[in-house]
VOPAGU-2260 file (C-alpha; in pm, 1 decimal, decimal comma):
REM VOPAGU-2260
SITE   aa  ch    i         X         Y         Z
SITE  MET   A    0   -1890,6    5196,4   -7583,7
SITE  GLU   A    1   -2220,2    5412,7   -7409,5
SITE  ASN   A    2   -2520,3    5460,7   -7659,0
SITE  THR   A    3   -2525,6    5771,6   -7805,7
SITE  GLN   A    4   -2839,7    5886,4   -7713,1
SITE  ILE   A    5   -2829,2    5767,1   -7316,9
SITE  GLN   A    6   -2514,7    6057,0   -7375,6
SITE  ASN   A    7   -2751,2    6315,2   -7507,8
SITE  ILE   A    8   -2981,4    6285,2   -7220,0
SITE  GLU   A    9   -2733,4    6265,0   -6950,0
SITE  LYS   A   10   -2584,2    6617,7   -7106,3
SITE  LYS   A   11   -2911,5    6722,4   -7086,4
SITE  LEU   A   12   -2953,1    6603,2   -6745,6
SITE  SER   A   13   -2631,9    6770,6   -6640,9
SITE  PRO   A   14   -2700,8    7075,1   -6454,3
SITE  LEU   A   15   -2998,8    6923,9   -6269,0
SITE  ARG   A   16   -2805,9    6693,1   -6119,6
SITE  GLU   A   17   -2537,1    6876,9   -6085,5
SITE  LYS   A   18   -2756,1    7135,0   -5873,6
SITE  LEU   A   19   -2873,4    6804,8   -5660,1
SITE  ILE   A   20   -2472,0    6638,5   -5569,0
SITE  GLN   A   21   -2376,0    7020,0   -5480,7
SITE  HIS   A   22   -2727,0    7054,7   -5308,4
SITE  GLU   A   23   -2689,1    7261,0   -4946,4
SITE  LEU   A   24   -2818,5    7011,8   -4754,8
SITE  TYR   A   25   -2483,8    6846,1   -4787,5
SITE  LYS   A   26   -2325,9    7097,5   -4612,4
SITE  ASN   A   27   -2614,6    7125,4   -4312,7
SITE  ILE   A   28   -2560,4    6766,5   -4232,0
SITE  ASN   A   29   -2332,3    6856,5   -3880,8
SITE  THR   A   30   -2506,8    6622,1   -3665,2
SITE  THR   A   31   -2692,4    6306,7   -3569,1
SITE  TYR   A   32   -2982,6    6507,3   -3565,4
SITE  ASP   A   33   -2952,6    6632,1   -3884,7
SITE  LEU   A   34   -2868,0    6301,5   -3990,2
SITE  ARG   A   35   -3200,0    6172,2   -3831,6
SITE  VAL   A   36   -3411,7    6419,3   -4044,5
SITE  PHE   A   37   -3258,7    6319,5   -4361,1
SITE  MET   A   38   -3343,1    5946,6   -4265,3
SITE  GLN   A   39   -3719,5    6012,3   -4169,7
SITE  HIS   A   40   -3793,7    6197,1   -4528,0
SITE  HIS   A   41   -3562,3    6020,0   -4749,8
SITE  VAL   A   42   -3692,1    5650,5   -4606,6
SITE  TYR   A   43   -4005,4    5736,3   -4889,7
SITE  ALA   A   44   -3793,8    5735,2   -5211,7
SITE  VAL   A   45   -3589,5    5391,1   -5052,7
SITE  TRP   A   46   -3868,6    5285,9   -5041,5
SITE  ASP   A   47   -4073,1    5433,1   -5391,3
SITE  PHE   A   48   -3789,6    5307,8   -5524,3
SITE  MET   A   49   -3911,9    4926,7   -5543,9
SITE  SER   A   50   -4228,4    4995,6   -5679,2
SITE  LEU   A   51   -4018,3    5125,3   -5962,3
SITE  ALA   A   52   -3888,0    4807,7   -5942,0
SITE  LYS   A   53   -4174,2    4589,5   -5894,9
SITE  PHE   A   54   -4354,6    4738,7   -6177,6
SITE  LEU   A   55   -4076,8    4676,8   -6438,6
SITE  GLN   A   56   -4044,8    4293,4   -6282,7
SITE  GLN   A   57   -4446,3    4260,5   -6361,8
SITE  GLN   A   58   -4377,1    4363,2   -6727,5
SITE  LEU   A   59   -4068,7    4216,8   -6833,3
SITE  THR   A   60   -4076,2    3921,1   -6657,6
SITE  CYS   A   61   -4349,8    3643,0   -6643,5
SITE  ILE   A   62   -4477,5    3641,2   -6278,7
SITE  LYS   A   63   -4838,5    3470,8   -6335,4
SITE  VAL   A   64   -4900,5    3084,0   -6329,2
SITE  PRO   A   65   -4962,6    2940,0   -6610,8
SITE  TRP   A   66   -4588,6    3019,1   -6672,3
SITE  VAL   A   67   -4476,0    3093,3   -7012,5
SITE  PRO   A   68   -4155,9    3237,1   -7179,4
SITE  VAL   A   69   -4093,6    3599,0   -7221,6
SITE  LYS   A   70   -4013,1    3800,5   -7571,1
SITE  ASP   A   71   -3693,2    3981,9   -7431,7
SITE  THR   A   72   -3497,3    3693,8   -7177,1
SITE  ALA   A   73   -3190,7    3946,7   -7217,0
SITE  THR   A   74   -3390,4    4263,5   -7013,2
SITE  ALA   A   75   -3598,5    4040,1   -6761,0
SITE  ARG   A   76   -3257,5    3862,6   -6635,3
SITE  MET   A   77   -3166,1    4217,2   -6610,1
SITE  ILE   A   78   -3466,4    4357,9   -6380,6
SITE  ASN   A   79   -3486,2    4025,6   -6225,8
SITE  GLU   A   80   -3128,5    4006,9   -6099,5
SITE  ILE   A   81   -3128,6    4414,2   -5996,5
SITE  VAL   A   82   -3446,8    4307,6   -5799,1
SITE  TRP   A   83   -3291,2    4008,6   -5633,1
SITE  GLY   A   84   -3026,6    4256,1   -5506,7
SITE  GLU   A   85   -3222,5    4541,4   -5376,1
SITE  GLU   A   86   -3502,5    4280,0   -5239,2
SITE  THR   A   87   -3280,2    4003,3   -5122,7
SITE  ASP   A   88   -2943,2    4176,7   -5072,0
SITE  ILE   A   89   -2699,4    4067,3   -4773,7
SITE  ASP   A   90   -2663,4    4325,5   -4444,3
SITE  ARG   A   91   -2301,2    4387,2   -4252,1
SITE  HIS   A   92   -2440,4    4086,0   -4025,9
SITE  GLY   A   93   -2475,5    3850,5   -4298,2
SITE  ASN   A   94   -2825,9    3863,8   -4307,7
SITE  PRO   A   95   -3082,6    3875,4   -4635,0
SITE  VAL   A   96   -3254,1    4160,3   -4608,2
SITE  SER   A   97   -3426,7    4403,8   -4863,9
SITE  HIS   A   98   -3205,7    4734,0   -4905,6
SITE  PHE   A   99   -3522,2    4913,4   -4724,6
SITE  GLU   A  100   -3552,2    4712,1   -4424,4
SITE  MET   A  101   -3198,8    4750,9   -4415,3
SITE  TYR   A  102   -3208,8    5119,8   -4399,1
SITE  LEU   A  103   -3509,7    5068,7   -4118,0
SITE  GLN   A  104   -3220,1    4930,1   -3947,1
SITE  ALA   A  105   -3001,3    5236,9   -4032,1
SITE  MET   A  106   -3289,1    5457,9   -3885,3
SITE  LYS   A  107   -3312,0    5203,9   -3564,0
SITE  SER   A  108   -2947,1    5217,4   -3508,7
SITE  ALA   A  109   -2902,5    5593,6   -3524,1
SITE  GLY   A  110   -3210,7    5666,2   -3349,9
SITE  ALA   A  111   -3427,1    5781,6   -3600,4
SITE  ASN   A  112   -3787,6    5776,2   -3565,6
SITE  LEU   A  113   -3960,5    5514,5   -3740,5
SITE  SER   A  114   -4297,9    5545,9   -3617,1
SITE  PRO   A  115   -4409,0    5778,8   -3950,0
SITE  ILE   A  116   -4293,6    5535,1   -4226,7
SITE  THR   A  117   -4386,9    5166,2   -4054,7
SITE  ASP   A  118   -4731,8    5338,9   -4011,8
SITE  PHE   A  119   -4736,0    5459,2   -4396,4
SITE  ILE   A  120   -4635,7    5105,4   -4433,3
SITE  ASP   A  121   -4893,2    4908,2   -4242,1
SITE  HIS   A  122   -5157,5    5082,3   -4413,2
SITE  VAL   A  123   -5038,1    5044,4   -4762,8
SITE  GLN   A  124   -4960,3    4686,6   -4682,4
SITE  GLY   A  125   -5368,9    4684,9   -4547,0
SITE  GLY   A  126   -5446,4    4780,7   -4961,7
SITE  LEU   A  127   -5484,2    5142,8   -4907,0
SITE  ASP   A  128   -5343,8    5393,0   -5168,7
SITE  PRO   A  129   -4982,2    5505,5   -5137,1
SITE  LEU   A  130   -5095,0    5931,2   -5160,7
SITE  ALA   A  131   -5384,4    5876,7   -4963,3
SITE  VAL   A  132   -5235,8    5751,7   -4754,0
SITE  ALA   A  133   -4972,2    6035,7   -4773,2
SITE  ARG   A  134   -5236,4    6264,7   -4734,1
SITE  ALA   A  135   -5375,5    6105,2   -4403,3
SITE  LEU   A  136   -5034,3    6077,3   -4229,7
SITE  ASP   A  137   -4982,4    6434,4   -4332,4
SITE  VAL   A  138   -4623,4    6371,1   -4415,4
SITE  ASP   A  139   -4393,1    6672,9   -4534,6
SITE  GLU   A  140   -4488,9    6829,4   -4866,8
SITE  SER   A  141   -4212,7    6748,4   -4998,5
SITE  ILE   A  142   -4211,5    6428,2   -4992,9
SITE  TYR   A  143   -4540,5    6433,6   -5084,3
SITE  LYS   A  144   -4468,2    6558,8   -5422,8
SITE  PHE   A  145   -4194,8    6315,9   -5467,8
SITE  LEU   A  146   -4426,8    5981,6   -5412,2
SITE  GLN   A  147   -4698,9    6152,4   -5573,4
SITE  TYR   A  148   -4466,9    6123,2   -5954,5
SITE  THR   A  149   -4336,6    5818,1   -5871,6
SITE  PHE   A  150   -4690,5    5700,3   -5896,7
SITE  GLN   A  151   -4807,6    5933,8   -6146,3
SITE  VAL   A  152   -4565,6    5750,9   -6405,5
SITE  ILE   A  153   -4620,5    5399,2   -6311,5
SITE  ASP   A  154   -4968,3    5467,6   -6334,6
SITE  LYS   A  155   -4870,8    5574,2   -6681,9
SITE  GLY   A  156   -4768,4    5226,5   -6743,1
SITE  GLU   A  157   -4499,4    5339,2   -7008,9
SITE  LEU   A  158   -4217,8    5090,8   -6924,5
SITE  HIS   A  159   -3958,8    5292,7   -7098,8
SITE  ARG   A  160   -4090,1    5622,8   -6891,2
SITE  VAL   A  161   -4134,0    5389,6   -6559,9
SITE  ALA   A  162   -3751,8    5252,4   -6696,3
SITE  ALA   A  163   -3625,9    5641,3   -6708,2
SITE  ALA   A  164   -3701,2    5761,3   -6403,2
SITE  PHE   A  165   -3614,6    5455,6   -6173,2
SITE  THR   A  166   -3238,0    5477,6   -6406,3
SITE  TRP   A  167   -3142,7    5867,2   -6361,5
SITE  GLY   A  168   -3385,2    5873,5   -6003,4
SITE  ARG   A  169   -3140,7    5665,1   -5822,6
SITE  GLU   A  170   -2997,2    5643,4   -5493,6
SITE  ASP   A  171   -2673,5    5710,6   -5686,7
SITE  LEU   A  172   -2774,2    6083,8   -5667,8
SITE  ILE   A  173   -2634,6    6072,0   -5267,9
SITE  PRO   A  174   -2248,1    6140,6   -5381,3
SITE  ASP   A  175   -1938,1    6011,0   -5212,5
SITE  MET   A  176   -1914,9    6357,4   -5048,0
SITE  PHE   A  177   -2202,0    6216,9   -4842,0
SITE  THR   A  178   -2053,9    5927,8   -4704,7
SITE  SER   A  179   -1774,6    6121,7   -4634,6
SITE  ILE   A  180   -2006,0    6333,3   -4390,8
SITE  VAL   A  181   -2130,8    6059,1   -4222,7
SITE  LYS   A  182   -1834,9    5899,4   -4150,4
SITE  ASP   A  183   -1709,4    6182,3   -3962,6
SITE  ILE   A  184   -2013,6    6216,8   -3797,8
SITE  ASN   A  185   -1965,6    5809,3   -3704,1
SITE  SER   A  186   -1671,9    5943,6   -3560,3
SITE  ARG   A  187   -1772,4    6075,0   -3302,7
SITE  GLU   A  188   -2058,8    5902,8   -3268,4
SITE  ARG   A  189   -1881,6    5522,7   -3284,8
SITE  GLU   A  190   -2149,8    5233,9   -3377,1
SITE  ARG   A  191   -2478,8    5445,8   -3393,0
SITE  LEU   A  192   -2452,5    5501,2   -3753,0
SITE  ASP   A  193   -2245,1    5179,3   -3890,1
SITE  ASP   A  194   -2562,6    5074,4   -3993,0
SITE  PHE   A  195   -2630,1    5358,5   -4220,1
SITE  VAL   A  196   -2270,2    5403,1   -4386,8
SITE  TYR   A  197   -2294,3    5026,3   -4428,9
SITE  TYR   A  198   -2603,4    5113,8   -4612,7
SITE  LEU   A  199   -2474,2    5452,9   -4795,3
SITE  GLU   A  200   -2139,7    5185,5   -4972,1
SITE  ARG   A  201   -2349,3    4905,9   -5031,5
SITE  HIS   A  202   -2540,5    5115,8   -5239,7
SITE  ILE   A  203   -2354,0    5301,7   -5430,7
SITE  GLU   A  204   -2105,8    4985,3   -5494,3
SITE  LEU   A  205   -2431,1    4810,5   -5632,4
SITE  ASP   A  206   -2534,1    5105,9   -5871,0
SITE  ALA   A  207   -2217,6    5211,2   -6054,1
SITE  ASP   A  208   -2068,5    4872,3   -6024,3
SITE  GLU   A  209   -2397,9    4689,5   -6130,1
SITE  HIS   A  210   -2692,7    4812,5   -6125,6
SITE  GLY   A  211   -2618,3    5141,5   -6287,2
SITE  PRO   A  212   -2491,5    4963,5   -6640,0
SITE  MET   A  213   -2775,8    4692,4   -6578,3
SITE  ALA   A  214   -3056,8    4927,4   -6586,4
SITE  MET   A  215   -2908,5    5168,3   -6857,6
SITE  LYS   A  216   -2835,7    4840,5   -7121,1
SITE  MET   A  217   -3263,6    4821,9   -7017,4
SITE  ILE   A  218   -3337,0    5093,4   -7167,0
SITE  GLU   A  219   -3119,2    5085,0   -7483,4
SITE  ASN   A  220   -3328,2    4765,9   -7549,1
SITE  LEU   A  221   -3700,0    4930,1   -7470,1
SITE  CYS   A  222   -3621,2    5191,7   -7659,7
SITE  GLY   A  223   -3391,3    5074,2   -7971,6
SITE  ASN   A  224   -3438,1    5374,9   -8234,9
SITE  ASP   A  225   -3748,4    5458,7   -8166,3
SITE  GLU   A  226   -3661,8    5835,2   -8116,2
SITE  GLN   A  227   -3999,0    6000,8   -7900,3
SITE  LYS   A  228   -3922,4    5698,5   -7641,8
SITE  TRP   A  229   -3559,2    5811,4   -7627,6
SITE  GLU   A  230   -3717,8    6202,6   -7577,9
SITE  ASP   A  231   -3976,2    5998,9   -7333,3
SITE  CYS   A  232   -3700,3    5927,5   -7181,4
SITE  LEU   A  233   -3531,7    6282,8   -7105,8
SITE  ASP   A  234   -3888,2    6397,0   -7011,9
SITE  ALA   A  235   -3965,0    6116,0   -6717,9
SITE  ALA   A  236   -3601,0    6121,8   -6568,1
SITE  TYR   A  237   -3643,7    6516,7   -6574,9
SITE  LYS   A  238   -3957,5    6543,5   -6387,7
SITE  ALA   A  239   -3774,0    6224,3   -6207,8
SITE  LEU   A  240   -3451,9    6456,3   -6073,6
SITE  GLU   A  241   -3716,5    6755,8   -6037,9
SITE  THR   A  242   -3894,3    6604,5   -5808,9
SITE  ARG   A  243   -3576,9    6471,7   -5587,0
SITE  LEU   A  244   -3477,1    6847,8   -5623,4
SITE  VAL   A  245   -3843,0    6920,1   -5482,5
SITE  LEU   A  246   -3758,3    6654,0   -5165,7
SITE  TRP   A  247   -3406,1    6807,3   -5072,7
SITE  ASP   A  248   -3529,0    7142,6   -5067,9
SITE  GLY   A  249   -3807,7    6957,9   -4836,9
SITE  ILE   A  250   -3511,6    6811,8   -4615,6
SITE  LEU   A  251   -3302,3    7130,7   -4627,9
SITE  GLU   A  252   -3582,0    7358,5   -4496,6
SITE  SER   A  253   -3640,9    7060,0   -4174,4
SITE  THR   A  254   -3354,7    7025,3   -4076,9
SITE  ALA   A  255   -3264,7    7368,2   -4066,0
SITE  ALA   A  256   -3544,4    7495,4   -3852,0
SITE  LYS   A  257   -3420,0    7166,0   -3655,5
SITE  VAL   A  258   -3752,4    6995,6   -3669,7
SITE  SER   A  259   -3797,8    6643,6   -3744,7
Protein backbone atom coordinates (compact mmCIF):
# COMPACT_ATOMS: atom_id res chain seq x y z
CA MET A 1 0.00 0.00 0.00
CA GLU A 2 1.34 3.40 -0.98
CA ASN A 3 2.56 5.68 1.78
CA THR A 4 -0.03 8.36 2.59
CA GLN A 5 2.65 11.06 2.62
CA ILE A 6 3.65 10.11 -0.92
CA GLN A 7 0.01 10.08 -1.96
CA ASN A 8 -0.36 13.59 -0.53
CA ILE A 9 2.68 14.86 -2.41
CA GLU A 10 1.53 13.31 -5.68
CA LYS A 11 -1.94 14.80 -5.26
CA LYS A 12 -0.45 18.27 -4.78
CA LEU A 13 1.91 17.80 -7.72
CA SER A 14 -0.82 16.48 -9.99
CA PRO A 15 -1.89 19.81 -11.59
CA LEU A 16 1.70 20.70 -12.49
CA ARG A 17 2.43 17.20 -13.78
CA GLU A 18 -0.68 17.40 -15.91
CA LYS A 19 0.54 20.67 -17.44
CA LEU A 20 3.78 18.95 -18.37
CA ILE A 21 2.18 15.80 -19.75
CA GLN A 22 -0.33 17.82 -21.80
CA HIS A 23 2.21 20.45 -22.82
CA GLU A 24 1.81 22.06 -26.23
CA LEU A 25 5.38 21.03 -27.01
CA TYR A 26 4.36 17.48 -27.93
CA LYS A 27 1.90 18.70 -30.54
CA ASN A 28 4.62 20.85 -32.06
CA ILE A 29 7.00 17.95 -32.78
CA ASN A 30 5.97 16.84 -36.24
CA THR A 31 9.22 16.42 -38.13
CA THR A 32 12.70 15.05 -37.60
CA TYR A 33 13.90 18.64 -37.46
CA ASP A 34 11.56 19.39 -34.55
CA LEU A 35 12.78 16.28 -32.79
CA ARG A 36 16.40 17.29 -33.22
CA VAL A 37 15.66 20.64 -31.56
CA PHE A 38 13.97 18.79 -28.70
CA MET A 39 16.92 16.45 -28.24
CA GLN A 40 19.51 19.25 -28.35
CA HIS A 41 17.76 20.87 -25.37
CA HIS A 42 16.55 17.80 -23.49
CA VAL A 43 19.98 16.12 -23.45
CA TYR A 44 21.04 18.44 -20.62
CA ALA A 45 18.24 17.02 -18.45
CA VAL A 46 19.40 13.50 -19.28
CA TRP A 47 22.91 14.49 -18.21
CA ASP A 48 22.13 16.31 -14.97
CA PHE A 49 19.88 13.50 -13.77
CA MET A 50 23.05 11.49 -13.18
CA SER A 51 24.49 14.20 -10.93
CA LEU A 52 21.46 13.81 -8.65
CA ALA A 53 21.89 10.03 -8.72
CA LYS A 54 25.60 10.21 -7.97
CA PHE A 55 25.12 12.62 -5.08
CA LEU A 56 22.66 10.18 -3.54
CA GLN A 57 25.04 7.27 -4.10
CA GLN A 58 27.92 9.18 -2.50
CA GLN A 59 25.85 9.98 0.57
CA LEU A 60 23.97 6.71 0.99
CA THR A 61 26.75 4.22 0.28
CA CYS A 62 30.42 3.93 1.17
CA ILE A 63 32.62 4.67 -1.84
CA LYS A 64 35.78 5.55 0.06
CA VAL A 65 38.80 3.55 1.20
CA PRO A 66 38.95 2.06 3.75
CA TRP A 67 35.40 0.82 3.33
CA VAL A 68 33.03 0.76 6.29
CA PRO A 69 29.46 -0.58 6.41
CA VAL A 70 26.61 1.90 6.01
CA LYS A 71 23.75 2.22 8.47
CA ASP A 72 20.90 1.81 5.97
CA THR A 73 21.84 -1.04 3.65
CA ALA A 74 18.33 -1.26 2.17
CA THR A 75 18.48 2.33 0.89
CA ALA A 76 22.09 1.84 -0.21
CA ARG A 77 21.06 -1.18 -2.25
CA MET A 78 18.26 0.77 -3.93
CA ILE A 79 20.43 3.67 -5.05
CA ASN A 80 23.18 1.28 -6.18
CA GLU A 81 20.68 -0.62 -8.32
CA ILE A 82 19.33 2.60 -9.81
CA VAL A 83 22.82 3.87 -10.64
CA TRP A 84 23.78 0.48 -12.06
CA GLY A 85 20.80 0.62 -14.43
CA GLU A 86 21.31 4.25 -15.42
CA GLU A 87 25.10 4.26 -15.75
CA THR A 88 25.65 0.82 -17.29
CA ASP A 89 22.50 -0.27 -19.13
CA ILE A 90 22.50 -2.24 -22.39
CA ASP A 91 21.88 -0.51 -25.71
CA ARG A 92 19.85 -2.07 -28.51
CA HIS A 93 22.99 -3.74 -29.85
CA GLY A 94 23.79 -5.38 -26.51
CA ASN A 95 26.63 -3.04 -25.51
CA PRO A 96 26.99 -1.68 -21.93
CA VAL A 97 26.33 2.06 -21.99
CA SER A 98 24.97 4.84 -19.79
CA HIS A 99 21.59 6.31 -20.65
CA PHE A 100 23.32 9.61 -21.37
CA GLU A 101 25.61 7.96 -23.92
CA MET A 102 22.62 6.08 -25.31
CA TYR A 103 20.94 9.44 -25.79
CA LEU A 104 24.00 10.88 -27.56
CA GLN A 105 23.95 7.91 -29.94
CA ALA A 106 20.26 8.54 -30.59
CA MET A 107 21.04 12.20 -31.33
CA LYS A 108 23.80 11.21 -33.73
CA SER A 109 21.54 8.77 -35.55
CA ALA A 110 18.83 11.42 -35.84
CA GLY A 111 21.26 13.98 -37.24
CA ALA A 112 21.08 16.30 -34.23
CA ASN A 113 23.92 18.69 -33.43
CA LEU A 114 26.09 17.14 -30.70
CA SER A 115 28.68 19.92 -30.54
CA PRO A 116 27.03 22.05 -27.81
CA ILE A 117 26.58 19.18 -25.35
CA THR A 118 29.96 17.56 -26.09
CA ASP A 119 31.69 20.93 -25.65
CA PHE A 120 29.83 21.34 -22.37
CA ILE A 121 30.91 17.89 -21.15
CA ASP A 122 34.53 18.49 -22.20
CA HIS A 123 34.67 21.65 -20.07
CA VAL A 124 33.00 19.97 -17.09
CA GLN A 125 35.41 17.04 -17.33
CA GLY A 126 38.18 19.62 -17.17
CA GLY A 127 37.00 20.57 -13.69
CA LEU A 128 34.96 23.69 -14.47
CA ASP A 129 31.69 24.51 -12.72
CA PRO A 130 28.73 23.31 -14.84
CA LEU A 131 26.75 26.53 -14.42
CA ALA A 132 29.76 28.68 -15.32
CA VAL A 133 30.30 26.50 -18.39
CA ALA A 134 26.64 26.78 -19.36
CA ARG A 135 26.87 30.58 -19.16
CA ALA A 136 30.15 30.71 -21.07
CA LEU A 137 28.76 28.52 -23.84
CA ASP A 138 25.58 30.59 -23.95
CA VAL A 139 23.11 27.72 -23.60
CA ASP A 140 19.44 28.57 -23.87
CA GLU A 141 18.15 30.35 -20.77
CA SER A 142 15.60 27.60 -20.15
CA ILE A 143 18.40 25.02 -20.03
CA TYR A 144 20.44 27.20 -17.69
CA LYS A 145 17.53 27.61 -15.26
CA PHE A 146 16.93 23.87 -15.29
CA LEU A 147 20.56 23.11 -14.50
CA GLN A 148 20.66 25.90 -11.93
CA TYR A 149 17.94 24.32 -9.82
CA THR A 150 19.53 20.87 -10.01
CA PHE A 151 22.84 22.10 -8.66
CA GLN A 152 21.20 24.38 -6.11
CA VAL A 153 19.45 21.41 -4.53
CA ILE A 154 22.65 19.35 -4.69
CA ASP A 155 24.71 22.16 -3.15
CA LYS A 156 22.16 22.48 -0.35
CA GLY A 157 23.16 18.94 0.54
CA GLU A 158 19.91 17.75 2.10
CA LEU A 159 19.47 14.12 1.11
CA HIS A 160 15.68 14.05 1.23
CA ARG A 161 15.42 17.17 -0.97
CA VAL A 162 17.81 15.72 -3.54
CA ALA A 163 15.89 12.44 -3.47
CA ALA A 164 12.63 14.31 -4.05
CA ALA A 165 14.00 16.24 -7.04
CA PHE A 166 15.43 12.96 -8.34
CA THR A 167 12.20 11.03 -7.84
CA TRP A 168 9.55 13.45 -9.05
CA GLY A 169 11.61 15.33 -11.63
CA ARG A 170 12.44 12.18 -13.59
CA GLU A 171 12.21 11.42 -17.27
CA ASP A 172 8.89 9.62 -16.77
CA LEU A 173 7.47 13.08 -17.44
CA ILE A 174 7.87 12.19 -21.11
CA PRO A 175 4.48 10.57 -21.67
CA ASP A 176 3.70 7.52 -23.75
CA MET A 177 2.11 9.82 -26.33
CA PHE A 178 5.58 11.23 -27.06
CA THR A 179 6.84 7.75 -27.89
CA SER A 180 3.90 7.39 -30.28
CA ILE A 181 4.79 10.70 -31.96
CA VAL A 182 8.39 9.57 -32.39
CA LYS A 183 7.29 6.20 -33.78
CA ASP A 184 5.07 8.00 -36.31
CA ILE A 185 8.04 10.10 -37.43
CA ASN A 186 10.17 6.96 -37.34
CA SER A 187 7.84 5.17 -39.74
CA ARG A 188 8.68 7.86 -42.27
CA GLU A 189 12.36 8.19 -41.44
CA ARG A 190 13.03 4.46 -41.02
CA GLU A 191 16.20 3.68 -39.11
CA ARG A 192 17.26 7.24 -38.21
CA LEU A 193 15.20 7.27 -35.03
CA ASP A 194 15.41 3.63 -33.97
CA ASP A 195 18.01 4.47 -31.31
CA PHE A 196 15.79 7.20 -29.85
CA VAL A 197 12.72 4.95 -29.78
CA TYR A 198 14.80 2.34 -27.95
CA TYR A 199 16.02 4.95 -25.43
CA LEU A 200 12.47 6.13 -24.72
CA GLU A 201 11.05 2.65 -24.33
CA ARG A 202 13.96 1.47 -22.19
CA HIS A 203 13.88 4.49 -19.92
CA ILE A 204 10.11 4.42 -19.46
CA GLU A 205 10.26 0.68 -18.76
CA LEU A 206 12.92 1.05 -16.07
CA ASP A 207 11.24 4.06 -14.46
CA ALA A 208 7.81 2.44 -14.25
CA ASP A 209 8.79 -1.09 -13.30
CA GLU A 210 11.96 -0.73 -11.27
CA HIS A 211 13.52 2.65 -10.56
CA GLY A 212 10.31 4.53 -9.80
CA PRO A 213 9.17 2.20 -6.99
CA MET A 214 12.74 2.05 -5.64
CA ALA A 215 12.97 5.85 -5.56
CA MET A 216 9.66 6.11 -3.69
CA LYS A 217 10.85 3.61 -1.11
CA MET A 218 14.08 5.57 -0.75
CA ILE A 219 12.04 8.71 0.02
CA GLU A 220 10.11 6.81 2.69
CA ASN A 221 13.32 5.59 4.30
CA LEU A 222 14.88 9.07 4.30
CA CYS A 223 11.84 10.91 5.68
CA GLY A 224 10.31 8.40 8.06
CA ASN A 225 7.87 10.19 10.37
CA ASP A 226 9.54 13.59 10.07
CA GLU A 227 6.77 15.95 8.90
CA GLN A 228 9.23 18.74 8.04
CA LYS A 229 11.17 16.46 5.74
CA TRP A 230 7.97 15.51 3.93
CA GLU A 231 7.16 19.21 3.50
CA ASP A 232 10.69 19.77 2.19
CA CYS A 233 10.19 16.96 -0.31
CA LEU A 234 7.02 18.55 -1.62
CA ASP A 235 8.83 21.87 -2.02
CA ALA A 236 11.81 20.29 -3.81
CA ALA A 237 9.61 18.20 -6.08
CA TYR A 238 7.39 21.15 -6.99
CA LYS A 239 10.38 23.31 -7.89
CA ALA A 240 11.83 20.46 -9.97
CA LEU A 241 8.60 20.29 -11.96
CA GLU A 242 8.46 24.08 -12.29
CA THR A 243 11.93 24.17 -13.81
CA ARG A 244 10.99 21.28 -16.10
CA LEU A 245 8.07 23.40 -17.28
CA VAL A 246 10.51 26.25 -17.97
CA LEU A 247 12.62 23.83 -20.03
CA TRP A 248 9.60 22.55 -21.96
CA ASP A 249 8.50 26.15 -22.67
CA GLY A 250 11.99 26.94 -23.92
CA ILE A 251 12.01 23.97 -26.26
CA LEU A 252 8.55 24.87 -27.55
CA GLU A 253 9.74 28.39 -28.30
CA SER A 254 12.76 27.04 -30.17
CA THR A 255 10.76 24.55 -32.24
CA ALA A 256 8.15 27.18 -33.05
CA ALA A 257 10.89 29.56 -34.18
CA LYS A 258 12.54 26.78 -36.20
CA VAL A 259 15.91 27.63 -34.67
CA SER A 260 18.27 24.80 -33.70
